[in-house]
N, C-alpha and C positions, 0 to 999 in steps of 0.2 A: 772663657773665650776659647773657641776651638782653634788649634794651631793648624795652619794649612801645610800639607805635604809639599816640599819643594818640587818644582818641575825638573825634569831631566836636564842636566847641565848642557847637554848637547843640543838642546832646542834653541833656535835663534829667537830674536825678539818677536818675530811674526812667523806663525807656523800653521800648517794644516792640521786639523783635528786628527785625521787618520794617521799622520806621521807621529803626533804626540802619543796616541794610543799604542802605536807600534813600539815606541821607545819606553813605554811603561807608565805613562800618566793615566790616571783613572778618569772616567767620564764625569764623576763628581767634581774632581779637581778642575776639569776644563769648564765647568759651569760656575766656578767661583767668581766672586765680584771683583777680584783684582785683575781679571782678564777681560779684555774688550773683544767683541765679535763684530769687526768692521764689515765682514761679509759672511754669508752662510758657509760654514765649514772652516772658517779661519779664526784664529785667536791671536791677540796681540797683548803683550805685557803692558803697553801703554801707547796711546796715539797722541796724547796731549791735546792742544787746541788747534793744531795744524791740520786743516781739512783741504789742503792743496791737492791738485791732481797728482803731483809727485808723491806725496805721502800716501794717497789712496792707491796708487800703483804699487808702492812698496807693501802695502797691506794686502793687496789682491794677489801679488806675485805667487805666494804659496799655493794658490788655488788654480793657477794656470795648468790646464791639461796638456797632454802631448799634442803638439801642433798648433797651440794657441799662442798668440803674441799681441802686444800692444800695437795699435794701428791708428790711422786717421790723424786727427789733431792731437791725440795723446802723444804721438811721436814728436811733434813740434814742441810740446811742453817739456818732455823729457830731455830733448836736445837743447833746450833753452833758445829756441827759435821763435820767430814772430807768430803770434796768434791774434785774433781780433781783440780790439780794445774793449775795456769796460763800457757798458754793462754786460757784454757777451761773456758767458762762462763756458770754457771748454769742458767737455764731458769725457768720461773714461771709456775708451773704445778698445775692445778686444776682438780679434778676428781669428779665423782658421780657414784654410783652403779645403774645399771638398776633397776627399770624403770625410775629413775631420769635422767635428761639430763646433759651432760657436757657443759661448756661454749664454745662459738664460738666468740671470739673477738680478736682483734689485741693485740699482746704482751703477750698472754696467750696460753699455750699448754693445750688443754682440752682432757680429757680421760673419756670414758664411760666404767666403769669396769663391770666385771661379777657380776651377782646377788649373793650377799653374805652379811652376817650379818655385818654391819659396825663396825669398831673398832676405830672410830674417837676419838681423844683426844683433850684436850684444850692446845693450844700452847701459845706462847708469846702474851700478851694482849688479851687472850681469843680467839685467832684465831683458828678455827677448823683445825686440822692437822691429817693426816693419822698415824696410828700406825707405829712406827719406823721399826719394823721387816718387815711389809708389804712394807713399803717405800723402804727398802733395796732391796727386791726382784724386785720391780718396776724399780729400777736403773739398774737391770741386762740388760735391753734393751738399756741403755744409756751410761754406763761407761765401760772402759777397765778393764781387769782382776785385775791389781794392785790396781786400785781405789776401786773396789769392796772388795778387801781384806782389804784395809785401812778403808773402811766403816764398814765392819764386826768387825774389831779390835776396832773401836770406840764404837760400840754397846756392846762389851764384856768387855770394860775397866772399871776400878774403883772398889771401895769397894762395891758399889751397882750398878752393871752394868744394862744397859737398857734391855739387853737380854742375854740369854745363847746360847751355841751352839745348844742345843736341840730345842730352839725356832726357830732358823734360819733353821735348818734341817727340822722341821715339816712344816714350811711355804713352803719350796721347794717341799716337798712330797705332800702337799695338792694342791698347785696351779701349780706345774710343773716348770721345769727348762727352760732356754731360751738360745738361741745362742750356741747350741751345748754343753750344760752342763757347761756354764761359772760360774754359781752360785755354783754348787757343787765343782768346782775347787777352787773357791775363798774361800769357807768355809773350805776346807781342808788345806788351807794356812793360815787361820786366827788363831790368838793366843790371849788368854785372857791376860789382864794386860798391854797392850801396851799404852804408854802415848801420842804418837803423830803420825800423818800420815808419817812424815819423818822417824820416827823409823821403821814403817812398811816397807817403801820403801827401807831403808837401809838393813834390814833383808833379804828381797827378793832379793836384788841386790847381797849380799854376797853369798847366797846359789846358785843362778843361775850361779855364776862364780866359782863354785866348792869348796867353803869353807863349813865346817860343819855348821849345823844350830845352831846359838847361842840361849841360854836361854834368856828369856825376864825379865827385871827388877829384877835383882838378888842382894841380900844384901851381902855386903862384910864386914868381921869382922877382927879385929886385931888378933895376935897370942894369946892375952889374952882373946879374946872373946868379945871385945868391938865393937859395931857397928861403921862402918866408913862411908859407903855410899851405896846407891842403884844405880846400874849402868844400863843403857839402855839395853845393849846386853852383854852377858858374855859367853865366851868359858871356862867353869869352869875347864875342864880337863887340859887346858893349861894355866889357870890363865891369860887370856887376856880379858880385858874389852874394849868395843867399844861404844862410845857415839857420838850422833849428837849434835853439838853446833851451833845453828842457829844465833848467833850474827853476825850482819853485820856492826856494828860500836861500838866505845868505849861507855861503859856505866858506871854506878856507880863504881868508883874505889874500894869502900869497898866490893861490891859484887864480883868484879873480884878477889880481894885478898882472899875472902872466898873460891871462886872456886879454885884458885891456891893452897891453903892449902889442899883442898879436893883432888885434883889431886895428890899432893905429898903424902898424907896419903894412897891413893890407891896403889901407887908405893911402899911405905914403907911396905905395907902388903904383898908384893911379887907379885903384879899384874903388868902386862904391860898395860898401859892406852893409848888408841888411841882415839884422838879427830878428828871427821869428821866434817869439816866445809862446808859451803854452796858451795864454789867453787869446792870442791872435787866431788860434784854431777854433775858437768857440763859434757855435752856430754853423753857418755855411762857410766859415773861413774867409769871409770877405776882407777882414782886416789884414790877414797875411797876404792875400792877393794884392790889396791896395798898396802895401809897402813895397812889394817887388815891382809892381807896375810903375809906381812913382819913380823908383830908381832907374828903371829902363827908359822911361820918358826923359828923365834928366840927361841920360847918356845918348839920346838921339834916336832911340827906337820909336817906331810908329806902328800902330795896329795894322796887321796885314803883312808886315815884313817877315 
């Protein structure tokens, strides 16, 4: 059995063929079966079974040319932000601003963007990524309306949000809207403070079925003024709280006990608490709407109010 020559120790797990040759590896060694070629011109010591966008970005990174960066929905994946739900599968997008050239290789969607001052940031493991606000606008050509709303909500979320409404509005004004104004419509529906994409989709679902718009992440207090809980969606006028519970299997019984005590405390404070589970979203989401509507009707709300 022929013993393979070791690769130069200075090579990372994923590397460009040109760099390996420069460091002393032979072309024969780079064709050996212990190396994987995830993209033309790239070799990896191992990719394993993980074919996620994140791993493919790591594999492609050595091939990025000067001025190229990950863009569009790939930025949302790398940042851990909201992307469309299954069965939608995000693709790997790489862009460059004119006069630089976009890549043209299998497995990558290349984009040659308008001449513009780059706003590239350092992403995970130092990978160059597009500014998140610009990436959201780029997704306007890829995603349905609700996913764009969820993406905007993700950028507006948290104590130190990635962006504010004015940032997104300015990007649309500067670079233009797409697909008949879908970005403006999405921005009008976006709300700061949202914690999850399912919370976004639940809010949109309820409003589209004729319910009043709930407030987002509202604190509930006892009659003595003690903090009880922050709820996902709240119809404060009618004291109805609606929350999405994504659990699909039994978990830590102690956590479940804490949650049960929390639900009871919310009810003791005079609120009706509605839990929306994953199966309530099936089909057109009528089950989720029905639960929220019933609670509002019990509280005195009437359609048209």
